[in-house]
C-alpha positions in Angstrom: 1.5 -33.0 44.2 1.6 -36.7 42.3 1.9 -34.3 38.9 -1.1 -35.1 37.6 -2.0 -32.1 34.9 -5.1 -31.1 32.8 -5.3 -33.2 30.0 -3.7 -30.8 26.9 -6.8 -29.9 24.1 -6.4 -30.4 21.2 -5.3 -27.6 20.3 -2.6 -27.3 22.7 -1.6 -30.4 21.1 -1.3 -29.6 18.0 0.6 -26.9 18.1 3.3 -28.7 20.3 3.3 -30.7 17.8 3.8 -28.5 15.0 6.6 -26.8 16.5 8.9 -29.8 16.7 9.2 -29.9 13.1 8.8 -33.2 12.2 7.6 -32.6 9.1 4.4 -32.4 9.9 4.3 -36.3 11.0 3.0 -35.4 14.9 0.9 -33.1 13.8 -0.8 -35.4 11.6 -1.5 -38.1 14.2 -3.1 -35.6 16.7 -5.1 -34.6 13.7 -6.6 -37.5 12.8 -7.2 -38.8 16.6 -9.6 -35.3 17.1 -11.2 -36.6 14.0 -11.6 -40.2 15.3 -13.0 -38.4 18.7 -16.6 -38.0 18.8 -16.5 -35.8 21.5 -14.6 -33.8 19.0 -17.2 -30.6 17.6 -17.0 -28.9 14.8 -15.3 -25.7 15.7 -12.7 -27.5 16.9 -12.2 -29.7 13.9 -12.8 -26.4 11.7 -9.8 -24.8 13.9 -7.4 -27.8 13.1 -8.4 -28.3 9.7 -8.0 -24.3 9.1 -4.8 -24.6 10.8 -3.7 -27.9 8.2 -4.1 -26.1 5.3 -2.8 -22.3 7.2 0.8 -24.9 7.8 -0.3 -26.2 4.3 0.5 -30.1 6.2 -0.2 -31.6 2.2 -0.6 -35.2 4.6 -3.3 -34.3 6.3 -5.0 -32.3 3.3 -7.9 -35.0 3.3 -9.0 -34.1 6.5 -10.4 -30.4 5.4 -12.6 -32.9 2.6 -13.6 -34.5 5.9 -15.5 -31.5 7.3 -16.9 -30.5 4.6 -18.5 -33.3 4.4 -19.5 -33.9 8.2 -20.6 -30.5 8.4 -22.0 -29.4 4.9 -23.6 -26.0 5.7 -20.3 -24.9 8.0 -19.7 -21.5 8.0 -16.2 -22.4 9.7 -14.3 -20.7 5.8 -12.9 -24.7 5.3 -14.6 -25.5 2.3 -13.3 -21.9 1.0 -10.1 -23.8 1.7 -10.5 -26.9 -0.5 -11.5 -24.7 -3.2 -8.2 -23.0 -2.8 -6.2 -26.8 -2.9 -9.0 -28.2 -5.9 -8.0 -24.9 -7.9 -4.4 -25.2 -6.5 -4.2 -28.9 -8.2 -6.0 -27.6 -11.5 -9.7 -29.3 -10.9 -11.3 -26.3 -11.3 -14.7 -27.6 -12.1 -14.8 -29.1 -8.0 -12.8 -26.2 -7.3 -15.9 -23.4 -8.1 -18.4 -25.6 -7.0 -17.0 -25.7 -3.7 -16.4 -22.3 -3.4 -20.0 -22.2 -5.3 -21.9 -23.9 -2.2 -19.6 -22.2 0.5 -20.8 -18.7 -0.7 -24.3 -20.2 -0.9 -24.2 -21.2 3.0 -23.3 -17.8 3.6 -26.1 -15.5 1.8 -29.1 -18.4 3.1 -27.4 -17.9 6.9 -27.6 -14.3 6.7 -23.8 -13.5 7.1 -22.5 -12.1 3.4 -24.1 -8.5 5.3 -22.4 -8.5 8.6 -18.7 -9.5 7.1 -17.5 -6.6 8.6 -18.0 -8.4 12.2 -17.2 -11.4 11.5 -13.4 -11.3 10.5 -12.8 -15.4 9.3 -15.9 -15.4 8.0 -15.5 -12.3 5.5 -11.4 -14.1 4.3 -13.2 -17.1 3.1 -16.7 -15.3 1.8 -13.6 -12.9 -0.2 -11.4 -15.9 -1.3 -14.6 -17.6 -2.3 -15.2 -14.4 -4.9 -12.3 -15.5 -6.3 -12.5 -18.8 -6.7 -15.8 -19.7 -7.2 -15.2 -18.1 -10.8 -12.8 -20.6 -12.0 -14.4 -22.9 -13.7 -15.9 -20.4 -15.6 -13.1 -18.7 -16.4 -10.8 -22.1 -17.2 -14.0 -22.9 -19.7 -13.8 -18.8 -21.2 -16.6 -17.8 -19.5 -14.1 -14.3 -19.1 -17.4 -12.3 -19.1 -19.6 -13.6 -16.4 -16.7 -14.3 -14.4 -16.1 -9.8 -14.7 -19.8 -9.6 -13.4 -19.8 -12.4 -10.6 -15.9 -10.4 -9.6 -17.6 -7.1 -10.1 -20.8 -8.0 -7.9 -18.6 -9.3 -5.4 -17.3 -6.3 -4.8 -20.6 -4.9 -3.5 -20.1 -7.0 -0.5 -17.7 -5.8 2.0 -15.3 -8.0 1.6 -11.6 -8.2 2.9 -9.4 -5.3 2.1 -6.9 -7.1 0.7 -8.7 -9.9 -1.6 -11.2 -6.9 -2.3 -7.8 -5.3 -4.0 -7.1 -9.1 -5.4 -10.4 -9.2 -7.1 -10.3 -6.0 -8.5 -6.2 -7.7 -10.3 -8.7 -10.4 -11.6 -11.2 -8.4 -13.5 -8.1 -6.3 -15.0 -6.8 -9.9 -16.2 -10.3 -11.0 -17.6 -10.0 -7.8 -19.6 -6.7 -7.6 -21.2 -7.8 -11.6 -21.9 -10.8 -10.7 -23.8 -9.0 -8.0 -26.4 -7.7 -11.8 -28.3 -10.2 -12.9 -30.2 -10.2 -16.4 -30.0 -11.1 -15.5 -26.0 -14.1 -12.8 -27.3 -15.5 -15.3 -30.0 -15.8 -18.3 -27.0 -16.9 -15.7 -24.3 -19.3 -14.3 -26.9 -21.2 -17.8 -27.1 -21.0 -18.3 -23.1 -22.8 -14.3 -23.0 -26.2 -15.7 -25.7 -25.8 -19.2 -23.8 -26.2 -17.1 -20.5 -29.2 -14.4 -22.2 -31.2 -17.3 -24.1 -30.3 -20.6 -23.6 -28.6 -21.2 -27.3 -26.0 -22.5 -28.2 -26.5 -25.0 -25.2 -25.2 -28.1 -27.1 -21.8 -26.4 -28.2 -21.2 -25.8 -24.4 -22.6 -29.7 -22.8 -20.4 -31.2 -24.9 -17.0 -28.9 -24.2 -17.6 -28.6 -20.6 -17.5 -33.0 -21.0 -15.4 -33.1 -23.3 -12.3 -30.3 -21.7 -13.2 -33.0 -17.8 -15.8 -30.3 -17.5 -19.0 -32.4 -15.4 -20.0 -30.8 -13.1 -20.1 -27.5 -15.0 -22.4 -29.7 -18.0 -24.7 -30.4 -15.5 -25.7 -27.1 -15.2 -25.4 -26.2 -18.8 -28.3 -28.7 -18.9 -30.6 -27.4 -15.9 -30.4 -23.9 -17.1 -31.3 -25.3 -20.8 -34.0 -26.2 -19.0 -34.9 -23.5 -17.4 -34.7 -20.8 -20.6 -37.3 -24.0 -22.3 -39.8 -23.7 -19.7 -39.2 -20.0 -18.3 -38.8 -17.4 -22.0 -38.5 -14.3 -19.1 -35.4 -16.3 -17.3 -32.0 -14.9 -17.7 -28.0 -16.2 -16.2 -27.2 -13.1 -13.9 -24.2 -12.3 -11.4 -26.3 -13.2 -8.7 -26.6 -16.8 -10.6 -23.3 -17.1 -8.7 -25.2 -18.3 -6.1 -26.6 -21.2 -7.2 -26.6 -24.8 -6.2 -27.6 -28.3 -8.2 -29.7 -29.7 -6.1 -30.9 -33.7 -6.6 -34.0 -35.2 -4.7 -34.7 -38.6 -5.6 -32.9 -38.8 -9.3 -34.3 -35.3 -10.1 -31.8 -32.2 -11.0 -32.9 -29.0 -9.7 -31.1 -25.6 -10.2 -32.3 -23.4 -6.4 
């Protein structure tokens, strides 16, 4: 009777703002208000971050990164989305890192064996498996990318993403017919087999703007030195770099 209505949720406010078609200005304001509200839980913020990504609201893309920093082990696929945004901008080193961390979270939670019943996570995992190979492919490790993508197909991925991954494997096969690509690929294969070419590949990564991959090479080379049976396998795509009191390890 007094016209007092229930306060709209952030999801409702955001949807209303998007419908105003003002270029995303009000939607951005709603999302930022939600992210500043201590009462906003992971699921609300994940919905907003996912909507920002789906609607391509560029002015709000920084909120996706804020979400991943606030909820680093979240199974909501926001880290798969940030990986995609990094790849779009040519930051393949960061794209591979975010995709790798998301896949590791999915693996550790056991959800990789339950993808058929987890529609949203299934799509995020499928996207992440493609993006986790970005830096490897750009740096010339096409065989490793192929092996990792082939392994990914053993999981119950979204059918459309599985088709994209198969197409990517075919593209890599074609690129490996080029002698220069094959020569670079051989160096990576030797490194992944026995640790050789580590200094050359480390320097190549540093010089071409892939410091995260350079650190990975350094740690892998150390594993070869202390374990003669060590090999880099497709499953190594789940390995993440962990820092502990200034010491970095591969886990």
